[in-house]
N, C-alpha and C positions, 0 to 999 in steps of 0.2 A: 606657768613659765618658771624656769629654774636656772640657776647658774652654777655650773660645776667647775672643777679645775680645768683651765682652758685646754681643749683638745680640738684643734681646728681642722676642718676638712673643706675641700672645695665645694661650693654650692650651699654651705650652711648659711642660715639667716641669723644675724646678730643686730643689736641696737647699740648705738654709742651712748653711754651714760652721760658723756659731757655735752653731746649735741643731739638731744632727743628729737629736735625738729627735723633732722635728716631722714627720719623714717627707717624702714627696714633696709638693712645692708646685706649684700651677698659677698661671700669670700671668693675673691678672684685668684688670690695667690697667697701661699703661706709656706714658711720655712721655719727652722728652729729659732730664728732671730726676729722675724717680722711677719705681719699679716696685713694683706691689702683687701679693703672692702669697697664695693661700689654701691652707693646709695642712689638707686635708679630714679626714684621719684623726685629727688632734688638735683640729680645730675652731678653729684659730688663723689670724689674718690678720696679715701683716707688710708694712710699707712701707719700702723701701730707696732710698738715693740711687743713681742709675744709675751714677755715676762710681766708687762705692766699695762696691757691693753685695757682701757676703760669700756669694756664691752659686756653685754648681757645676752646670753643665748636665748633665742625665741623658741618656746616650746608650748604648744597648745594642749589643752586638757579636754577630757570628755565633756561634751555639751557645748564647747566653743563653736562659733560660726567663723569659718575662714573662707577667703575669697580666692578663686583661681585667677591667674593673670588674664584669662579670657572673659572674666566677669561673673561666672557662675559661682554659687556658694555650696559649701559642704558643712554639715553638722558632724563634728568629730564624735565617733563612737569608740574608736580604738586607735592605738599608735604602735608602730613597729620601727626598728632602727636597722638600716642596711648600710654598711660601709660608712658609718658615722653620720648618715643623713636620716632625718625623720620622714616617715611615710604615714600620712593620716588616712584612716579608713572611716567611712560613714556614708550617709545618704545625701544625695543632692536634692534640689527642689522638686524633682520629678519622682522622688522616692527610690532612685536607683542606687545600688550599693557600688561605690567606686573608691579608687585610691587617689590621693593627691600628694605627690612628693613636695617637700618643702621648697625645692628649687623652683617650683611653678606657682608659689604663692604670690599674689599681687603685691608688688613693692609699695604701692600706695595705700595698702590696707592699714586702717587705724586700729591700734591696740586699745580696746575699751574695757577689758576685764579689770577688776580691782587689783589683782595681784600684778598683772602686766603693767598697769599704769603706775603702781607704786614702785616697782622695780626699775622702771624706765624714767622716773622722775616726772610723770604727768600728774601733778598734784592739784587737787581742788581746794577751795577755801573751806575753812572749818564750818562756817554757817551753812554751806551747801551740803556737807556731810551730815550736819545736825538735822537739816530739813529732810534729807533722804531717810534717815533713821526714824524721825518722827512720822513721816509719811507711811513707811512700812508698818509701824506700830498702829497708826490710825486705820490703815486699810484692814489690818487683822481684826481690830475691834469692831469696825463698821460692818465687815462681812459677817460677823457672828451676831450682830445686833438683831434681836427678834422684831424690832420695830423699824428695820431698815426700809426706807421708802416712805415712811410716815412722818419723819422728823422735819423734812425740808419744806413741804408746802406751806404757803402763806394762808393758813386757814385757822379758824377758831377751833378750840378743842371741844367740839360738840360730841357728846357721848355716842349717840346712835350712828352718826356718820363714821366715827372712828371704828365702831364695832363692825359695821358692814365692810369698811375698807380693809380692816385687818383680817376679817374672816375670808373675804374674797380675793384680796390682792396677793396673798401668799400661795394661792393655788396655781397649778400649772394650767394654762389655757382655760381660764374660768369662763363658764357659760351661765350667766345669771340674768334675772330680770330685776332691775331696781325700780320699785314702784312706790316710793314714799310719796305722801301727799304733797300738794303744791306748797312751796316755801320751806321744805325740809332739806333741800340741798342735794338733789339727785345728781346735778352736774358736778358738784364738789365730790360726791362719792365716786362718780365715774373717774374724775380727775385723779383722786387719791389712788384708786385701783390702777389706773394707767401708769401713774408715776411710780408706784411700787413695782409694777411689772417691769418697767424699763430699768429702774435703778438696780433691781436684783438680777437682771439679765434673763428673766423668764420670757420677755418679749423684746423684740427689736424694732418692729414697725407696726403702726396702727392706722386703720381707715375709719374715719368718723363721718357718719351721715346724719345731718341735722336739717330741720326746716330752714329754708333760705333766710327767713327773718331772724333766725337765731345764730347765724354764722358769726356775726360780730361778737355776740356774747360769748360763744364758745372760744373764739380766737383769743379774746382778752383774758378769759378765765384761765385757759391753759398756759398762756404766756406769763401773765402777771402773777397768778397764784402758784403755778407749778414750775415755771421756768422751762417749759418744754418747747422744743423747736418745731413749731406748727407751720405747715404750708397750706395756704388757702388755694385750693384747686377749683377754678371756675372757668367760664367760657373764655375770658380774656387770656388766662394762662394756657388753656388748651389751644387757642389760636396762635399763641406765641411760640409754642414748642410742640414737637411731634410726640414727646413722651412726658406729659404733664405730671405723671405720678412717679416717674422713675427715681428721682432723687429726693423724694419726700419721705422722711422718716415717720412723720405724723401728717397724714393728708386729711384736711378738713373740707368737706364737700356738701353743697346743697343737695339734699336727697332728691328733690324734685328735678333739679337739673341733671344729676347723674343718671337717675333711672329713666329720664326722658330723653337722654342723648345716647343712643346705642353705641356710637364709637367710643365715647368716654367710658361707658360701662364696660365695654370689652377691654379697654386699656387698663382699667382698675382691676378687672378680674384676672388679667395676665400677671399682675404683680404678686409678690410673695408677702402676705401680711400675717401677723401673729394675732392681732386683735381687731375685731370689728365692733364699733359702737354705733348704735342706732337710737337717736333721740325721738321722742313722741311716737313710740312704736305702736300705740293703739290706732294710729292712722293707717296701718297696714291691714287693710280689710281682708277678712277670710270667712268663708263658709265651707261646709263639707263638700258642696257641689261646685262652688265657683270662687276659688281664691282669686284675689285681685292680681293684676299684672305686677304691681309694686311688691306685693307679698312674695310672689314667685321669684322676682328678681333678687330680693333680699335673701330669700331662702337659698338661691344658688350661691350667692356670696358666702352665706353662713356655712354651707356645706364644705367649702374649701378653706375657710379661715378657722384655725383651731379655737381661738377665744371669741366670745360674743357677749356683749353687754347690751341689753335692751332697756331703755328708759321710758317710763310712762307713769303719770300720776294717777291714771284711771285704768288699771288693768281689767276691771270688770265692765268698762264702759260699753263694750260691744257684746255684753252678755257672757255667758259661760263658754259659748263657742269662740268668742274673741279671746277670752282668757286662755282657753286650750291652744288656740293658734299661736300665741306667743310662746307657750311652753313647748309646743311642737317645733318651733324654730330653734329653741335652745337645745333640745335633745329629742330628735325624732325616734330614736330607739326606745327611750324611756316613756315617751308620750306618743305612741304611734296611732292611737285610735280614739276618736272623740267619745264614743259610747263607753269604752273601757275607762276613760278618764272620769266620766260622770259617775260610774259605779265606785271608783276609788274615792271620789269626793265624800261619799257617805262615811267611809272609814276615817277620813281626815277629821270629820266633825266629832266622831266618837273619841278619837285620840285627843282632840282639843278639850273636850269635856273632862276626860280623865286627867289630863295635865292640869287643868284649872283646879280640880279637886285636890290633886297632889300639892299644888302650890299653896292652896288654902289650908293644907294639913288636915284634910278631911278624908275619912276612909272611902275606898272605892266601893261602889255597890256591887252586888254579886253579878249583875249583868255586865257592868263595865269590866270587872275582873275577868269574867269568862271571855269577853270579846278580846281583851288584851292577850289572854293566854293563847289564843289561836294565832296570834300574829307576832308575839315577842320572841326574840332570839334567846339563846340559853343564858347569856350574861345578863340580859334584862330580867328574865324570869328569876334568876338568883337574887337580883336586887329587890324584886317584888317580894320574894319570900323573906328576905332579911328585914324588909320594912314591916312586915306583918308578924314577925316572930315575937312572941311575948317577952323573951329575955333580951331583946335588942335594946341597947342603951339609947338615950335621947340623941347623943352625938352620932352614934351609928345610924340611927333612923334618919336624922337630918342629912347625913352624907349620902345614904342610899336614896333618899327622896330626890335630892338634887341630881345625882347621877342618872336616875331613872327618867327624870324630866328631860335632861339633856339628851339622853338616848332616844326618847320618843320624839323630841323636836327634830333631831337629826335624821332619824331613820324612817319617819312616816310623813306623808304629805309632801309639800314642795319646799320645805324649810331649807334645803341645801341649794336650791336654784332660784328662789324667789324671795325678795326682801321687801317688806312694806311697813313703814311706820306712819302713824297718824298724828296730826297736829294736837288732837285731844290728849293723846298719851305722852307726847313730848313736852308740851306746855311751853310757857315763856313767851307767848306771843301777845302783842299789845292790842288795845282796842282801836278800832278805826272810827273816826268821826268825820262825817261829810259836811262840807260847807258849799252850798250851791249858789251861784251868782248869775241869775238870768239877766241878760241885757237885750235891749231892742237892737235888732240888726241895723247897721248903718244903711242909709238909702243906696249908697254906691254898691254895697254887697247885694241888696235885694234886687236891684235892677240887673246886676250881672248874673245872679243865679237864675233869675226868671227867663234868661235867654236860652237855657239848656233844656228846652222842651221837646227837642227832636233827636232821634237816634244819632244822626251825623254830628250834631252839636255836642251830644254827650260823649261821643268818641273823641272830639277835640278836647273836651275837658279832661278826659283820661290822659291824653297825650301831654297836656299842660301840667297836670298835677302828679302823674304817676299812679293815680288811683282810679279804679273802675267806677263808673257812675252807678249809683248816686253817692258813693263814698267820697268822690271828689268834692262834693258839696260840703263835706265836713271841714274843708280847708279853704274857705273863700279868699283868704289873704294871698294864697298862691295864685289863684286864678286872677285876682285883681292886680297883683304885681306884674303879671305878664301882659294882660290885656289893657291895663290902664297905666301904661308906662308914662304917659304925659301928665297924668293927674298927680295929686299929692301922694306921698307914700302911704301905704295901707295903714301903717301904725299911727298915722295922724287921725284916722277916723275910727279906729277899732277900739271899743270901750274895754276890751280885755287888757290892753296895755295899762289903762288907768287902774284896773283892778290889781294888777301886780304892784304898782306904785303904792296903792292904798294898803296892801298887805304888808309891804316893807315898813310903812309908817305904823301899822297896827302892831307889828311884832319886831320892834327895833333890836331886840337882844337875841333873836332867834335866826337860825339859818333857813333859807327857803331854797328848796330844790324845784326848779321849773323844767318841765319836759314838754317839748314840742315834737311834732311828727317829722319836720323837715329841717335840714341844716340851714337852709336859707332863712327860715323863720327865726332860728336861733340867732344868727348874725344880725338880722334886721331888728329884732326885738332888743338885743343888747345895745345897738346903736340908738334906738328910740329911748331907752331908759337913760342912757348917757346924755342925750341931747335935752330931754325934757326935765330931768331932775339931777343930772350929774352923778347918777349911780354907776359905779364901775362893777360890772358883773363878770364872773368867770364864765367862759363859754367852753362847750365840749361837744364836738360833733365828729362824724366819720371822716371828714376830709383833713383832720388834723393828724400829724404824726403821733405815734403812741406816747412818746416822751412829752410832747406838748399836752396831751390829755392828762398825763400823770401830774404835770405841774399845775394844770387848772384844778384838778381834784384836790391837790395838796393846798393850793391857795384857799379854796373853799373850806377845807378842813381846819385851817389855822384858826384857833380860837381868838387870838389877840388881834392880829393884823389881817385876817382873812377876808375874802369877799363875802358880802352879806347874802348873795345868792349865786347859784350855779345854774346856767341855762343850758340844757342838753337837748340834742336831737334824740331820736328814738333809741340810739345806742346808749343813752343815759341809763337804760335798763340793761346794760350789757353785763352786769355782774359786779359793779363797784359796790362797796359798802359805805352807806351813808347813815349808819345808825345814830350818829351824833345829831342828825337833823330830824325834826319831827313835823315839818310842814312840807307837803308836796303840792305844788301848783300844777294842775293839769291844764296847760294853756289851751290844748285841744285834746280830743280823745282819739286813741288809735282805732283803726277800723277792724279790730278783731278782739274778742274777749281775752284771749291768751296774752296779747300784747298789753292790754290794760292791766292784767294781773302782774305781768313782769314789771311794769312801771311801779305799781304800788309795792311790789316786792323789794324795791330798793330800800324802802324804809321798814316795811312790815316783814321783819325777819328775826331770827333768833338773835338776841343781844339788844334789841330795841327796848329801851327802858321806859318810854313814855307813850301816851296816847298819840296816835298818828292823825294829824289833821289833813284831810284831803280837800283842797280848794279847787272847785270846778266852775270857772266862768264859761257861759255858753250864750249863743245868740238865738233869741226867740225868732220864730218864723222861718227858721232854716233847718236843714237836716241835722244840725248840731242839737237842736232841742229834741227832735224825735230820737236821735241816737242816745242822748243822755237818759231819756225816759226808758228806753229799752234796757240800758245797762243798769239803771237804778231800780226802777219799778219791776221790770221783767226779771232780770237776772240777779238783782240785789248784790252786785259785785262790789259795791263800795263798803259793805259791812263785813265781808268775809270772802275768802277764795271760793270760787264755784267751779269745781272740777268738771261739771257737766255743761259749762258755758259753751265750749267749742261745739259739742254735739248739737245743742239747741240752736246755735248760730247756723249750723248747716241744715237742720231740720226745718227752720222757719225762714230760709233764705229768700224765697219768692215773696212771701208776705212782708218780710222786712224791707225789701227794696221798695215796695209800694208805700210802706209806712214812712220811709225816709223822704219820699217825694211828696207826701201829702201836704207839708207846710208850703211847698212852692207852687204846685200846680193844681191844688184842690183835688188831689186823688182821693178815692173813697177812703174815708176814715174808719178804720176797723176799731170800734170802741172797745171791744173785748179782747184785742190782741194781747195787750200786756197782761191781762188776767189769765189768758190761756198760757202764755209763756211762763208766768209765775207758777201756775198749777203744774205745768210740765216739769219745771225745775224742781219743785217740791217732791213730785212723784219720783223723778229720776234719783234724787238724793236719798229718798227713803229706800229705793231699790238698791242703791249702792251700799247703804248702811246694812240692809238686810243680808247682802251678799258678802259682808265682811268675812275675811278668812282669818278667824281668830288664832288658829294654829300657826298660820303664817306670821301674824303679828307677834306671837310669843317667840318665834324663832328669829325674828328680825332684829331684836335688841335684847341683850342680856346685860343688865346694868352692872352686875358684879364684875364682868369682864371689861366693860367699857370704862369703868372707874379706874381700874388698874392701868388701862391705856392712857387715860388722861393724866394720872399721877406720873407715869413714866415719861411721857412726852413733855411734862412741865419741869423735868429735872434740869437744874441750872449747872450741874457739874460739867456736863458735856460742853456747855456754852463757854465755860472758863477755859477748858482745854482747847476749844476751837479758837478762841481769841488769841491764845498764846501761839497756836500753830500759824494762824494767818499773819501775825506780826512777823514771824520768822520768814514765812513764804514771801510776803510783800517786800521784805528787805532783800532777799535773795534775787527776786525778779525786778527790783529797783522801781517799785511803785510807791509814790508818795502817799502817806497815810496820816491823817490828822484827826484827833479826837474832837468831835463836836459836843458830846456829853459822855457820860459814863457808859452809855450803851450804843452810841452812834459814831460812825467813822465817815470821813470824807476821803475818797480815793481818787487820785489824779495821776494817770500815767504821764511820764515824760518821754523825751526823745530816746533816752537810754533804756527805757522799760522794755521788758519782754511782754509784748502785747498778746502773745499766743495764749496766755492764761485767760484772756477775755473772749476766747472763741465760744460762740453760741451763748454769750452773756449779753443781755439787753443793756448795753453800757455806752455812754457817751465818752469816747476816747479823747475828745478834745476838751470838753468842759469838765469831765469827771462826773462821778455820781456818789451819793451817800448811801450807806447801808446801816442797818441796825441789827443787834443781836436779840432785841426784845420783841417777842411775838405781838404783844398788844400794840406796840408802836407801829410795827409793820402792817398790822391790820387797819390802823387808822390812816396810814400814810402810804398811798400807792407809789409815790415817787421814791421811796426808800427800798433798797434791796433788803430782803430778809436773809441775813447771813447765817447759814447753817452748814452742817457737814455735807448736806446734799445739794447745796447751792452750786450752780455750774462753775462759779469761780473757784470754790473749794475743790470740787472734783477735778478741775483742770490743773490746779496746783498739785494735787496728789498724783495725778498721772504724769505731769511734767517732771516731778521729782523722782519718779521710780521707773520710767520707761526709757530713760537715756542713761549715759554713763556719768552724768554730772553728779558730783558728790560721792563717788564710790571709792576714792582714795585720798587720804589727807594725812597731814602730820601736824601735831600740836604740842605746845609747851605747857607742862603742868607745874603750877606754883603751889606747892603744898609743903609746909614746914616738917611734916612727918616723914617725908621721903628724901633720901640722899640725892644730891645732884647726879644726874646721869642715869637714874633708874629708868628702865625702859618697859613700857607696857604695849601690848597689842590688843586693840579692840576690833573684833571681827563680828559682822552681822551675816547670818546665813538665811536664805529664803527657801522655805519649803515649797517644792513644786512637784507637780505630777502631770501626766499626759492630759491634754485638754479633754474634758468630759462635761456634758451638760449638767449643771447644778453643782459641780465639784466645789466651787468657791465657797458655797454656803457651809461646807463641812471641812474643807481644806483650803482656807484662804492663804494668801501669800504670807504665811507665818514667818515672823521675824524672830530668829533665835540669836541671842547675843552671848559672846564669850569675851572675857577680859583676862588676858594671860600676862603673868609677870615673867621675868627672865628665866625662872625655873619651870615655866609651863603650868603653873597653878592657875586655875580659873577663879577669878575674884568677882565674877559678874553678880553672884548672889549677895555679896557684901557691899559692892560699890555700885550704886545706881547710875543709870545713863545720864539723866538730867543733872543729878548732883555733881557727877564728875565733869560734865560739860561746862558747868558754871566756873570751874577752876582752871579751865584751859584758855590759852592765849595763842595768837597766831605767830608763826615763824615766817620770815621772809623765804620766798621760794628757793633761793639759792642755798640758804642755810639748811632748809628742809631736805633738799636733794643731797647735800653733803652728809647730813645725818644718816639718811637711808643708806648711802654708799658705805659709810663708816661701819654701820651695824648690820650690813646686809646679811651676813651668815646667820646671825641670831634671829633676824626678822624672818628669814626663810625657814629656819627651824621652828619658830613659834607658829608660823602659818601652817606648816605641816602638822603641828600638834593640834591646832584648831580644826584642821580637816578631820583628824582622827576623833576629836571630841564630837564633831558634828555627825560623823558616821555612827558613833556610839549612841547619840541622842535620837537618831532617825527612827528606830523601832518604837520608841516611846511616843514620838510625835505622830507616827502613823496610827498607833493604837488609840491615841486620844482622838484623832480625826475619825477613826472608824466608830468609836464609842459615841461621838457627837452625831455622826450620821445616823446610826441605828436608833439613837434616842429620839430622833425626829421622825424617821421613816417608819420604824416598826409599829408604833401606836397607830399611825395613819393607815398602814397596811392592814392591821387587825380591824380597824374601824370599817374600812371599805369592804373587807371580806365579810363582815357581819351584814353590811348593806346589800352586798351581792347575793347573800343567801336568801334575803327577803325577796329580791327581784333580780334575776340573772342579768338584766339589762343595766341595773342601777350601778353607776360608777365603774362599770367593767373596764372601759378604756383607761380611766385614770388608775385603776388598780393594776392593770397589766403594765402600764407605764412605770408605776412605782416598783414593781418587781424587777423590771428591766433596768431601771435606774440604779437600784440597790446593787445589782450584779455588776453593772458597769463601774459604779463608784468603787466597789471592792477591788476590782481589777486595777483601776487607776491608782488607788491608794497603795497597792502593793508595789507599784513602780515609781513611787514618790522618791525624791532625793533632796538633800540639802545643798544648795548652791551658794558659794560665797558671793554676797551681794555688795558688801562694802567693808573696807578695812581702814583703820586709823592707827598710825604709830604715835605713841605718846611718850615724851621724855621729860623727866622731872628736872627742874632748874634749881631746886632747893627752896628755901623759905621765900614767901611772897614779899615784894617790896613794901 
C-alpha cells in the first residue's frame, strides 16, 4: 500500500486515516475542491476537502490475497493501472488466471498486511510484536535443530533408545523392526520415532495395532509421555459412528478386534496413513506354505502404508522362518525369498566376526580379508588399504577402522532395518527378590470354587469374572462378590488383605505398589484397608479419568505427605514410572506370562536403584497355588524376564488347564509337568542365545553417537530461552502464571484468556495445571506437564503468534540518552518463503531476516540487537501512535521501500545458504544409498529415488523463494529516560 499526491478518480478505494473502523471507501464523486466516499461495509458517507483529505490509497502488492465482492479470492501476481484504477492479475482458488478491478474488491475486506495496517492506524501492542518476532526466530532455530522431535517427550535420556529413535525417526517412511529385549523400552522407542515423524512433518497420520490387553498402556504412554492426540478405535466407537477412523490422526486399535472385524478392517484400509505400528509382531505366524490370515491382513496394510514399525522382544521366537517373515513384511523387495535369506545369513556372520576383530584392533585373517574383498565397495576397500598400510599413523588408522566398521554395519546384514539391544549389554537392571506367602483358602472360597465342576457352570464363572475357566478360579473374590452378596464382604475372610496390612507395618518407610487384576478389587481392597486399620491408599484403575489417575500417581510419589501405597488394577502396568518404589505386591497373578512381566516391569526398569521385592500372597488348594508354581518353578518369571514365556504358555495350554484344576477336583496330578516346562524354557533360551544376531546388536547401538545425543538433549540453554518465551506468550494470551519453585509453574486460564492455545493439550481449563521445565521432575510426577519447545502448548503459541496478523504492526517509544528526541527508526522483519514442497522447511524454514533503519536508510541491525533494543522501548497510546505515523508518513514509506530493496539484495544469500544446508544433508545420504544399491539393486532403491527427486524439487522451490514483509515497528526516540 502506498500514498501519493492525491489524484482522485471515480471507483478508487481509499481508507480514512481518521476513522479506520469505517473500512474500505469508494470514491463516488470528486472535483477540484472536494471528494465524496462511500464506506459500504459501515453504511457511511464522508465528504473531504481535496487539499487536506485524511485518506490513504489502497494498493495491494504481489503475494497479497484480496477478496472479490462475490466472495472468491485472488492471489496478486501483477498490477496494472487503467484510467487511474488498479486492476489486479493473478490466480483464483481454482488456479485460473483472472483480473480483479479494484472497484469490485469486497468492501468488508480486512487489511492485514503489516504495511497496510501501519499506514491505516491498525496498530498492535508492543508485546504482541515482540512475541511474533520471538516466535519467528524460534521457528527458524527449531526447524534447523538436528534433534527436532526428540526434545519434547517425557522420557529418560537412555542412550540406546535415543540412538534408535534418532537413527530411524529422521528417515522418510521408516520401515524397521524394533526388537529390544523385554524392559528395554520398545514402546518408548516407537513413540519417539512417531513423535519425531509428526513434529518434522514426515508423517501426518498413524495406525497402531496392539494386543487388546496393551491398549491402555499404549494410550497412556502416547498421551502422557509424548502429548500425542490418540484416538482409541474399538467396537463402541465403530457402533457410534459410520467412519470411526476418519478423524483420527493417530488411531490406536486392538489387533485382534480389527483383523477379526472385516468391516472395520476395510474402513481402516480405505484411510490414508503414513505410518503403521504393529506391537507383538512375533504373533503374526508365517510359514513358506501357509502364512496365517493375520499375517496376510497386516501384509496388505503394510503394502499400502509407506512407513512400518514392527515391535517384538523375540524376533527369533518362531525360528529363522519367523525372523524372515518379519523382514519380508518390512521390505518384500529386499527379502523376497526365504532360501536366499538363509544364504545371506552366512555372510552376515562373517561380517560380524570381521567387525569384532576390527573393534578389538586385531588384524583380519587372510580368509576374512578375502571374504570382505569380494563384497566391499570401492570406498570401503580404500579404507581397508589405509588401515593396513605400514606408513599410516595411529590417528589415521583409528579413523579408518571406525569408518570401516560403520560402513560394514550399515551395508551388510539387517543393520538398517532391524534393531535389537539386550539387557546384558545395556546393564543397570536391579535384582529381583521373591517373597511368597501361602495362605489356607477360606472355607467360603473352597465351597464356591468346588461348584464349578461342570462345563455349564464354568461358562457361568467366565461370565461373572471375565476370564475363561479355569483362569476364573484365580480370582475367587470376584466370584464370591457376585454369588455371595448377602454374606460378609470377601475382604473380611480373605487372608491376603491381612498380608497387605502386615507388609505396611513391616516396611513403614517404604512405598508399596499393589496390583490387582480387576478395578472392583482395587476399590474394595482400598475400602477394606481404610475400615480395618485407617490406611488411606491411592487408587488407580481404568474407570478413572486420566487426570484423576495422574493425581493418584502424584500422591503416591510424594515423599513427605504421599500415600503409603498405591492400589492399581491391571492398567497399573500401563507405562507409569514407579522407580522410586521397591516393593511390588501382586495381590493376585494375571492369567498370562506377558502381563506378569509388564507388572514387574513397573519397577524393574532402567533407573531402578535398589533390589525389587516381589510379594506374592496366594491361596493354597486353589488354582492360585498351581498358577504360582507354574510361573515360579516352571517359567522362573520372578527372577528375570522370560521372553519365551508366551510361547511356552501356548505350547502347554491343554496340560496347564488340567494342572490348574487339579487342586479343586482331584484331576490327574502331572508330577513332572513343572520339570518339563523348566526344561523346555532352558532349551528355548539356549536356542535364542545361540541364534543371537551379533552383527545386528553391533548396529543397534553406537555409544559414541548416543552419548552426543544425551549431552545435547541435556542442554539447559534452550530451556532458559523457552522460559522467557512462554512468559511473553502467556502475558499476550492473558493466562495467569505463578512460580511454584525455580523450575515449576502453575498455569490458570481466566475468562479473558485465549484458550485456543490449549488446543490438543491435556489441560484442566477450570482448575488449571502445573508444568515443569525439569526433565527429572517430569519423570517423577505424571501430573506435571513437561514444558519444552515441542510441548503442544508451546507449539500452539508459536502457531498463534505467526499465522494471524496479530503483532505485525506496532509503534514504540525509545528512551535512550544517546539519541536526540524525535529520532525515528524502522524495524522490519522479513520472512523467507518458497512454494510448498515436501521437506522444504528443514532446509528453508520461515527464516526471519531483520533490518533496523535510521532516517538516512542505514541498517543498524548488526549493531543493535533485537532483545536489547526491545528492553528500552515503551508503549504509546494508540491515538498518539497514529498521529505519529501520519506525521512522519512520507519518511516511513521511504524507509519501508528501502527495507524492501535491502531484502531483495539479501535474497540470493539466503537462497544460497538454504541450498548449501540442503545439499550438506542430502548429498552424503545420496552417496551412501548409492553405495548400498550397488551391493544390492533392491536395497534402499525407493528411498534413493525419492532423495534424487526431492533434491530436484527443493532446488526448484528454492529458486522461487522470496522475502515477504512479516512485521514492522516504528520507533521514535523521546530523549533521555526519566
